[in-house]
N, C-alpha and C positions, 0 to 999 in steps of 0.2 A: 742649430741649437736655438731653442726658444727661451726668452727671458721676459719677465713681467715689465709693465710700464714703470713701476717703482724702481726696478733694477736699472732700467734705462736712465731714469732721472738721476739716480744715485751715481751711476757711472759717468753721466754727463758732468755732474758737479765735481766729482773726484778728478777726472781727467782735465777739466777746465782749470782747476786749482793747481794741478801739477804742471801746467804749461808755463807758469811764471818761474818755475825752477828748472826748466829744460830749454836751453837755447838751441838755435839752429834747427836742422831738419827733424830732430827728435821731438822738439817742442811743437813744431808745426804738424807733425804726425798726430801727436796727442790732441791738438786742437781740432784737426779734421775729424777724428773719431768722436771727440766730445760733441761737436756740433751735429754730427750725424745722429748720435744717440738722442740728443736734445730735440732735434726735429722729429725723429721717429716717435718719441714719447708724446710730443705735442700732437702729432697727427692721430695717434691712437686715442689720446684723450679727447680730441675734438670729434672723433667718430663714436664716442660713448663706449669705448672699449677698455676702460680703466681696469676692469676685472681680468682682462685677458692680456696677452703679451704679444711678442713679435710674430707668433703664428697667425695672428689676425691681420697682419699687413698684407695688402695685395701683392702678388708676385712681382709686379713692376717696381715696388718700393723696397724690395728685399735686395738692395744693391747699395752701392756707395754713391748713387746719383743724387747729390745734394740739390741740384737744379730742379729735379722732378719733385723732391720733397717740398722745396720752397714754393713751387707752382701749386702743388696740392694743398698747401697751407694758405694759399692766396696772399703771400707776402708781396711786398712791392717790387717793382722792377729794379730798384736800386740794389736790392739784395741779390739779384741775379747778375747784375752787371759785372761784378768782379769774378764771378764763377764762370770763367771761360778758359779757353785753351791757353796753356803756357808753353812758350818756346823753350827748347833745351839750349843750354849754352853750347856754343860750338868751340871745339878745340882745334888747334892747328892740325892740318892734314887729316881731318876727320870728315867723312861725308855727311851730308845733311841728315839730321835725325828727325824722326817723326815727332811732332809736338805732343805734349801731354794733355789729354783731355781732362776737364775738371774732375770727372769721377775717377780718374787715375792718379790724382795728385798724391793720395796716400801711398801709392806704390813708388812714385818718384822720391818722396821723402823717406820712405822705408829703406829703399835701396841706395839712396844717396845720389840720385841723378841730378846734376846741377841744372838749374833753371835760370832763364834770363831774369835778372834782378827786378826789372820793372814789372814783369808779368807775375813774378812770385809775390812781390809787395802788394799788387792788386788782389791776388787771391787771398793773402793773409788778411788784408783789410776787409774783404767780404766775409771771411770767417769770423773776424772780430765783431762785425755788425750782427751776424747771425748768432753768435754766442751771446751778445748783449740781449738780443730778442729772446733767446732761450732762457736766459737768467730771469727776465721779467715774466715770461710765460710760466716758468716752474717755481718762481718766487724763491730761488735758491742761489 
C-alpha cells in the first residue's frame, strides 16, 4: 500500500501523540511505528520526493529497519546506539530464546514477548530521541 508523504507525517504525529495515553507494550508499539513513519517521510522529503509517496522508497527502505533509515538520513551515531538487539526475558525451565533484532521490536511489542528491562529501556530511549528529531524535522 502506498501513502503520501503528508499521510506519513500526519500518521507520525497522530501515533506520537497517542503514545502518552498508551502504557506498556502497546505504547511502545505505537512509538515504533510513529518513528518509522516520521523517518520515512523525512527521507522522502530530503530526496525531493514530496509529491510522491512510499512507492518512491528504495526497496531496502520498505521495511521496519530503523537503523537503515537513520543511516540514510545521516543522523548521528548516538541515534543508532540504542537501536540494537534486545534480549528476551528468560522464564524458568525455558530454553534460551533468540534475541529480538531492532527491526523486530514492533513484533515483540505486538505479540507481548517480554524483553530484558535494560535492553528495552535503551530501545525506548533511542525511539524517544528519534521521535524528538522527527518532531523538529516535520515541525509538528
